[in-house]
N, C-alpha and C positions, 0 to 999 in steps of 0.2 A: 773511532765510535767502542765501547767498550759489547761485549757483548748483550749486556739485558737489558743497556741503550736500545741497542738493534731492535731484540724483541715485542721492546713495550710499541716503537714505534713500528714497527709492522704490525701489535699488533691492532691499537687506531685505523693502521690505512685499511685494514683488512675488515674493522668495524666500520666504517667508510662507506666501502663494496657495498658491503652484502646492503643498505638501506637507502643503494641510488639509486633503485626503480623506485619504490616507494615516495622519498623523495619527490624524487623526476612526476606522478603523482600528482603528489599534492601541488607542487612550485607550476605545472601546465598548465590544470586542471582550469576550467574557469567555474564561477560561483554555480551553475545550474550543474556542471557535471558533479564539482564535491558535494553538493546537496546531493545527488539521487546516487552514487558509491557509499556513502552515511547511510542513505535511510536501504538501501539493499545491504548496508553492512550487517544495522542493527535491527530488520526484520529475518535475517539469517542468526541472528542474536548472538557473531559478533561482538567482540571490540578492534578496532584497525589503530593502530598504530603511526601516527603521522609524522610520528622522529625515531620508529621502527625497524622491525624488516618486516611485517607483515602485520599480521594481527595471530585472535589471542581468540578462542572458541570452547565451547565445552567440552570438547575431547584434544584440545592442548592449542601448539599451535601451530599456526601457519607459515611458513618463510616461502620471500615471494621473490624470485631472484628476476623477473620479467613486469614491463606497466603489464602487459597479456595476461599473466600470471593473476595482478589486484584486480582486474578486469571480471577475469572468470570465475576466483577466488570467487565473489558476490552478484552472479550470474548478472553482470552486462554482458554487451559489445564490448569488443576491445576499441578504442578512438586513439585516433593520434594526436599529439597532440594538438594539430589544427584544426583537428575536428571537432576540440570540445569547446563547451562554454560556457 
């Protein structure tokens, strides 16, 4: 493998890893939980990026590294996937 090819692959893997927490919340939440988090996000004036790394706020970007951070950012209690409706 050429160094440039390795660098590109590493960059793609890093981008996917950075989006992992967001993907888990979106894909494992139930309809009700997703609506609650969307409503809480809008009330704070944030934009949640379901295919991204977290939120855009009036003050910049918030990158979330865990599911817990996503819930806490919008002021909701963290729910495990099996607790989500």
